[in-house]
C-alpha positions in Angstrom: -1.3 -70.5 -0.7 -1.6 -66.7 -0.7 -5.1 -66.8 0.7 -4.0 -69.3 3.4 -1.0 -67.1 4.4 -3.3 -64.1 4.6 -5.7 -66.0 6.8 -2.7 -67.2 8.9 -1.6 -63.6 9.4 -5.1 -62.4 10.4 -5.6 -65.2 12.9 -2.2 -66.1 14.2 0.4 -63.4 13.3 -1.9 -60.5 13.8 0.5 -58.2 15.6 4.0 -56.8 14.9 5.4 -58.5 18.0 4.1 -62.0 16.9 5.5 -61.5 13.4 8.9 -60.6 14.8 8.8 -63.6 17.1 7.9 -65.9 14.2 10.8 -64.6 12.1 13.2 -64.9 15.0 12.4 -68.5 15.9 12.3 -69.5 12.2 15.9 -68.1 11.7 17.0 -69.3 15.2 15.2 -72.6 16.0 16.4 -72.7 19.6 14.7 -72.0 22.9 14.7 -68.8 25.1 12.7 -67.0 27.8 10.8 -63.7 27.6 13.8 -61.7 28.8 16.1 -63.1 26.2 13.5 -62.7 23.4 13.0 -59.0 24.4 16.7 -58.4 23.7 16.8 -60.3 20.4 13.7 -58.8 18.8 13.8 -55.4 20.6 10.4 -55.4 22.2 9.4 -54.8 25.9 9.2 -58.0 28.0 5.6 -57.1 28.9 4.5 -57.0 25.2 6.2 -60.4 24.6 4.7 -62.1 27.6 1.2 -61.0 26.7 1.4 -62.4 23.1 3.8 -65.4 23.1 1.2 -67.7 24.6 -1.1 -67.0 21.6 1.6 -68.5 19.4 1.8 -71.5 21.7 -1.9 -72.0 21.5 -1.7 -71.7 17.7 0.7 -74.6 17.5 3.7 -72.6 16.4 5.8 -72.6 19.6 6.2 -75.0 22.6 6.4 -73.9 26.2 8.3 -75.5 29.0 7.7 -74.4 32.6 5.5 -71.7 34.0 5.8 -68.0 34.8 9.1 -66.2 34.8 11.0 -69.5 34.3 9.1 -70.6 31.2 11.1 -71.1 28.1 9.9 -71.3 24.5 11.1 -73.2 21.5 10.2 -73.4 17.8 7.9 -76.4 17.2 5.3 -75.7 14.6 2.6 -78.2 14.0 2.9 -80.1 10.7 -0.1 -78.2 9.3 1.7 -75.0 10.1 5.2 -75.7 8.8 4.6 -74.6 5.2 2.4 -71.7 6.2 5.1 -70.3 8.6 7.8 -70.9 6.0 5.8 -69.0 3.3 4.9 -66.3 5.8 8.5 -65.7 6.8 9.7 -65.5 3.1 6.9 -63.1 2.3 7.6 -61.0 5.4 11.3 -60.9 4.8 10.7 -59.9 1.1 8.3 -57.1 2.2 10.9 -55.9 4.7 13.5 -55.7 1.9 11.1 -53.8 -0.2 10.4 -51.4 2.7 14.2 -51.0 3.3 14.8 -50.3 -0.4 12.0 -47.7 -0.4 13.4 -46.1 2.7 16.9 -45.9 1.1 15.3 -44.4 -2.0 13.5 -41.9 0.1 16.6 -41.0 2.0 18.5 -40.5 -1.2 15.7 -38.4 -2.6 15.6 -36.3 0.6 19.3 -35.9 0.4 19.2 -34.8 -3.2 16.3 -32.4 -2.5 18.2 -31.0 0.4 21.3 -30.5 -1.8 19.2 -28.9 -4.5 17.4 -26.7 -1.9 20.7 -25.5 -0.5 21.9 -24.7 -4.0 18.6 -22.9 -4.7 18.9 -20.9 -1.5 22.5 -20.1 -2.5 21.4 -18.9 -5.9 18.5 -16.8 -4.4 20.9 -15.3 -1.9 23.4 -14.5 -4.6 20.6 -12.9 -6.7 19.4 -10.9 -3.7 23.0 -9.7 -3.0 23.5 -8.9 -6.7 20.2 -6.9 -6.8 20.9 -5.0 -3.6 24.5 -4.3 -4.8 23.2 -2.9 -8.1 20.5 -0.7 -6.6 21.0 3.0 -7.2 19.4 3.7 -3.7 21.5 2.9 -0.7 20.4 0.1 1.6 21.7 -0.2 5.1 20.6 -2.7 7.8 21.6 -2.7 11.5 20.9 -5.2 14.2 19.5 -4.6 17.7 22.9 -3.5 18.9 23.1 -0.8 16.1 25.9 -2.8 14.4 25.9 -2.9 10.6 24.9 -6.3 9.2 24.3 -5.4 5.6 24.9 -2.4 3.2 25.4 -2.0 -0.5 27.9 0.1 -2.4 25.5 3.0 -2.9 25.0 3.3 0.9 28.7 3.2 1.4 29.2 6.1 -1.0 26.4 8.2 0.5 27.5 7.5 4.1 31.2 7.9 3.4 32.5 4.4 4.3 35.3 4.9 1.7 35.5 1.2 0.9 36.5 0.1 4.4 34.8 -3.1 5.7 32.2 -2.0 8.3 30.2 -5.2 8.8 29.9 -5.8 12.5 31.0 -2.3 13.3 28.6 0.0 15.3 27.0 2.5 13.0 28.0 5.4 15.2 31.7 4.5 14.7 31.4 3.7 11.0 29.8 7.1 10.2 32.3 9.8 10.7 30.6 12.7 8.9 29.4 15.1 11.7 26.3 16.0 9.6 25.2 12.4 9.7 25.6 11.9 13.4 22.1 13.2 14.2 20.7 10.9 11.5 22.5 7.9 13.0 21.1 8.7 16.5 17.6 8.1 15.2 18.1 4.4 14.6 17.5 3.4 18.3 14.7 5.9 18.4 12.8 4.1 15.7 13.5 0.7 17.2 12.0 1.7 20.5 9.2 4.0 19.3 5.7 3.5 18.1 6.5 4.7 14.6 6.5 2.1 11.8 8.5 4.4 9.6 10.6 7.6 9.8 11.2 9.7 6.8 13.9 12.4 6.9 15.8 14.6 4.5 19.5 15.2 5.1 21.4 18.2 3.7 25.1 17.4 3.6 28.0 19.8 2.9 31.0 17.5 3.1 32.6 16.0 1.1 30.3 17.6 -1.4 26.9 19.3 -1.3 24.4 16.5 -1.2 20.7 16.0 -0.4 19.6 12.6 0.8 16.1 11.3 1.5 16.2 8.5 4.1 13.4 6.2 4.9 13.9 4.1 8.1 11.8 1.0 8.9 12.2 -1.5 11.7 13.2 -5.1 11.1 10.9 -7.5 13.0 11.2 -11.2 13.8 8.4 -13.8 13.6 7.0 -12.6 16.9 6.8 -9.0 15.7 9.7 -7.9 18.0 11.9 -5.2 16.6 15.4 -6.6 16.1 17.0 -4.0 13.9 16.5 -1.1 11.4 16.7 -1.0 7.6 17.4 2.4 6.0 16.8 3.2 2.3 18.8 6.2 1.2 18.1 8.1 -2.0 20.2 10.9 -3.5 17.7 13.6 -4.3 20.2 16.4 -5.1 18.9 16.8 -8.6 15.3 16.8 -7.4 16.1 19.6 -4.9 17.7 21.6 -7.8 14.5 21.1 -9.8 12.4 22.1 -6.7 14.4 25.2 -6.4 13.8 26.0 -10.1 10.1 25.4 -9.6 10.1 27.6 -6.5 11.7 30.4 -8.6 9.1 29.9 -11.3 6.3 30.1 -8.7 7.8 33.2 -7.2 8.0 34.7 -10.7 4.3 33.8 -11.3 3.4 35.3 -7.9 5.1 38.6 -8.5 5.3 39.1 -12.2 1.8 37.9 -13.2 -0.4 38.4 -10.2 0.7 42.0 -9.6 -0.1 43.3 -13.1 -3.4 41.4 -13.1 -4.3 42.9 -9.8 -3.6 46.4 -11.3 -5.7 45.6 -14.5 -8.6 44.4 -12.3 -8.3 47.5 -10.1 -8.4 49.9 -13.0 -11.3 48.0 -14.6 -13.3 48.4 -11.3 -12.4 52.1 -11.2 -13.5 52.6 -14.8 -16.8 50.8 -14.1 -17.4 53.1 -11.1 -17.1 56.1 -13.3 -14.0 57.5 -11.6 -12.6 58.4 -15.1 -15.8 59.6 -16.6 -19.1 58.2 -17.8 -19.0 55.0 -19.9 -21.1 53.8 -22.8 -23.0 50.5 -22.6 -20.5 48.8 -24.8 -17.6 50.1 -22.7 -19.3 48.9 -19.6 -19.7 45.4 -21.1 -16.1 45.3 -22.2 -14.9 46.3 -18.7 -17.1 43.5 -17.3 -15.3 41.0 -19.6 -11.9 42.3 -18.5 -12.8 42.0 -14.9 -14.1 38.4 -15.3 -11.1 37.3 -17.2 -8.8 38.9 -14.7 -10.6 37.0 -11.9 -10.1 33.7 -13.8 -6.4 34.4 -14.3 -6.0 35.3 -10.7 -7.8 32.1 -9.7 -5.5 30.0 -11.9 -2.4 31.7 -10.4 -3.7 31.1 -6.8 -4.4 27.5 -7.6 -0.9 27.0 -9.0 0.5 28.5 -5.9 -1.7 26.2 -3.7 -0.6 23.2 -5.8 3.0 24.1 -5.2 2.2 24.4 -1.5 0.5 21.0 -1.4 3.6 19.5 -3.0 5.7 21.1 -0.3 4.2 19.0 2.4 4.6 15.9 0.3 8.3 16.7 0.3 8.2 16.9 4.1 8.7 20.7 4.5 5.9 21.5 6.9 5.2 20.6 10.5 2.3 18.4 11.6 0.4 19.1 14.7 -2.5 17.8 16.7 -5.7 18.8 14.9 -9.3 18.8 15.9 -11.1 17.5 12.8 -14.6 17.9 14.3 -14.1 21.6 15.0 -12.5 22.1 11.6 -15.4 20.5 9.7 -18.0 22.4 11.7 -16.2 25.7 10.9 -16.0 24.9 7.2 -19.7 24.0 7.0 -20.6 27.2 8.8 -18.6 29.2 6.3 -20.6 27.7 3.4 -23.8 29.4 4.7 -24.1 32.2 2.1 -23.6 29.8 -0.9 -26.0 27.3 0.5 -28.7 29.9 1.1 -28.2 31.4 -2.4 -28.9 28.0 -4.0 -31.6 27.0 -1.5 -29.7 23.8 -0.5 -29.8 21.7 2.7 -26.4 21.4 4.2 -26.2 19.0 7.2 -23.1 18.4 9.4 -23.3 15.0 11.1 -19.9 15.1 12.8 -19.5 13.8 16.4 -17.9 16.2 18.8 -15.8 13.5 20.4 -14.1 12.6 17.1 -10.4 11.7 17.8 -7.8 14.3 17.0 -5.1 13.5 14.4 -1.7 14.7 13.4 -2.0 17.0 10.4 -1.1 20.3 8.8 -4.3 22.2 9.8 -4.3 24.9 7.1 -3.8 22.3 4.4 -6.4 19.9 5.7 -8.9 22.8 6.0 -8.2 23.5 2.4 -9.1 19.9 1.5 -12.5 20.0 3.2 -13.3 23.5 1.9 -12.6 22.3 -1.6 -14.7 19.1 -1.3 -17.7 20.8 0.4 -17.5 23.8 -2.0 -17.6 21.4 -5.0 -20.6 19.5 -3.5 -22.5 22.8 -3.1 -21.4 24.1 -6.5 -22.6 21.0 -8.4 -25.8 20.3 -6.5 -29.0 21.7 -8.1 -31.3 24.0 -6.1 -33.4 22.3 -3.3 -30.8 19.5 -3.2 -28.8 18.4 -0.2 -25.2 18.0 1.0 -24.3 16.0 4.0 -20.9 16.0 5.8 -20.3 13.1 8.2 -17.4 11.6 10.1 -16.6 8.5 12.1 -13.7 6.9 13.9 -12.5 3.4 13.3 -9.8 1.5 15.2 -7.0 3.0 13.0 -8.6 5.9 11.0 -10.9 8.9 11.0 -13.2 8.7 8.0 -14.9 11.8 6.6 -17.6 11.7 3.9 -19.1 14.5 1.8 -22.3 13.2 0.1 -24.4 15.3 -2.3 -27.5 14.8 -4.5 -25.9 16.8 -7.3 -25.5 16.1 -11.0 -22.9 13.4 -10.5 -19.8 12.5 -12.5 -19.8 10.3 -15.6 -18.2 6.9 -15.0 -15.7 7.5 -17.8 -14.4 10.6 -16.0 -13.9 9.1 -12.5 -10.4 7.7 -13.2 -9.2 11.2 -14.3 -10.7 13.6 -11.8 -7.5 13.8 -9.7 -5.4 14.7 -12.8 -4.1 18.3 -13.0 -6.2 20.7 -15.1 -8.8 18.0 -15.8 -12.4 19.1 -15.8 -15.5 17.0 -16.6 -16.9 18.0 -20.0 -20.6 18.5 -19.5 -22.9 21.2 -20.7 -24.3 21.5 -17.1 -20.8 22.5 -15.8 -19.7 24.7 -18.7 -20.7 27.9 -16.9 -19.0 26.9 -13.6 -15.6 28.5 -13.1 -12.6 26.4 -12.2 -9.1 25.5 -13.2 -9.2 21.7 -12.7 -6.5 21.9 -10.0 -8.7 21.6 -6.9 -8.9 17.8 -6.7 -5.2 17.5 -7.6 -4.4 19.7 -4.6 -6.7 17.5 -2.4 -5.0 14.3 -3.5 -1.5 15.8 -2.9 -2.4 16.9 0.6 -4.2 13.6 1.6 -1.2 11.6 0.2 1.1 13.7 2.4 -1.0 12.8 5.4 -0.7 9.0 4.5 -4.5 8.9 3.9 -6.7 8.0 1.0 -9.4 9.8 -0.9 -12.1 7.9 -2.9 -14.9 9.1 -5.1 -18.1 7.2 -6.0 -20.6 8.9 -8.2 -23.6 8.2 -10.4 -25.0 10.7 -12.9 -28.2 12.5 -11.8 -28.0 10.9 -8.4 -25.0 12.5 -6.7 -21.5 12.0 -5.5 -19.8 10.6 -2.4 -16.2 11.6 -1.5 -14.6 9.6 1.3 -11.4 10.8 3.0 -9.6 8.4 5.3 -6.8 9.7 7.6 -4.7 7.6 10.1 -5.6 8.2 13.7 -2.1 7.3 15.0 0.6 8.9 13.0 2.7 6.1 11.4 5.4 8.2 9.8 7.2 11.3 10.9 7.8 13.8 8.1 10.3 16.6 7.9 12.1 16.2 11.2 15.6 16.9 9.9 17.2 20.1 9.0 15.8 20.1 5.5 12.4 19.6 7.0 12.1 22.9 8.7 9.1 24.9 7.6 
């Protein structure tokens, strides 16, 4: 019987409309026209009119009249009665199965939705708990500069004093006059090209406090800026440590460099015979004194330069528009005597139309001087050093390539560490403190750039410096950022 029913469906009840008509007439063995049938089985009249005559031809229905006035009744042929009955039972059973499955799916969807809402609730609770427990202050405003979120740390740093300020304009919530200028920068960020603003705030009331504030825009799915998020960090202790470091550097500068300069000066005077003739042994001893004084002075100068490079990381120097092409050309020209002494080839492949960038010029010049000087120092006679530069959509990239002795692979991860020097018999006689590349890294980091080194022993080294073309952060714009 199953095969016969299947054949019946394929040849007679081959559409949904015909099946619905069969079920309707089987359950309501009366007669009706197309308009009435359309209401009962919920199908357009046009669909019924096109297909009901097929059921008449198959011997399941009888038609009386023609056209719009025709009516149809249930009158299956004797050969069809059992097939129609079996088909209707099967169709009705399948419908019940479908309904049950739909109910199950609806219940499953409802359960999933409830669990999803509970999970969202849990995640939101965790997020709120995490933000509330952060030591750094977090503050979020909307496009109207009204506060939509803040944690207790932000409330303490901004002086909200426990009062509810959600929905209150930030300019009204912040009453500390020293913070008013900071507050005024929120709309500036939302409407500017910057993707971040970084500022140090020096507060006097209600207590002496130093705050590092990083401001970033909040964007919607279309990338439109709809608010600002501020992360506030209490850096008072770090500022105290910085002051202690500055005092130490000052002591090094005056208490160590001055005596060493005197020692070196007297050694030179003795060598020149200003205090009488010297024996050969005395002359050699004075040469050692002079060389060691030079090394000590170089170490002191590097320490001072390292402290200076950390100063711009802290945002305490001004950035200005800088011509990288002219700077590289000047540095290469200054290397002329060293290059000639070692019989090297030094090429400068820098385009004159290289875009200018925002930088601290003296610090960036120090970077390129250090890198090119290293390339010259560690390249053997008749080798070559090439300085090149190019501009991409977002960055200016500078490369210093040499054919020198290279750096062992094991040493590459450590070359930016302070006081680290590659242990190699070929570099043993070269003077240095191991601070040069640490200074380079500090300065490039402060410029939001990157520095990478690729090297192979006996083949040479390539140093790549990448600096952003369009400045994406403003550093040291507040009172504490004055140079």
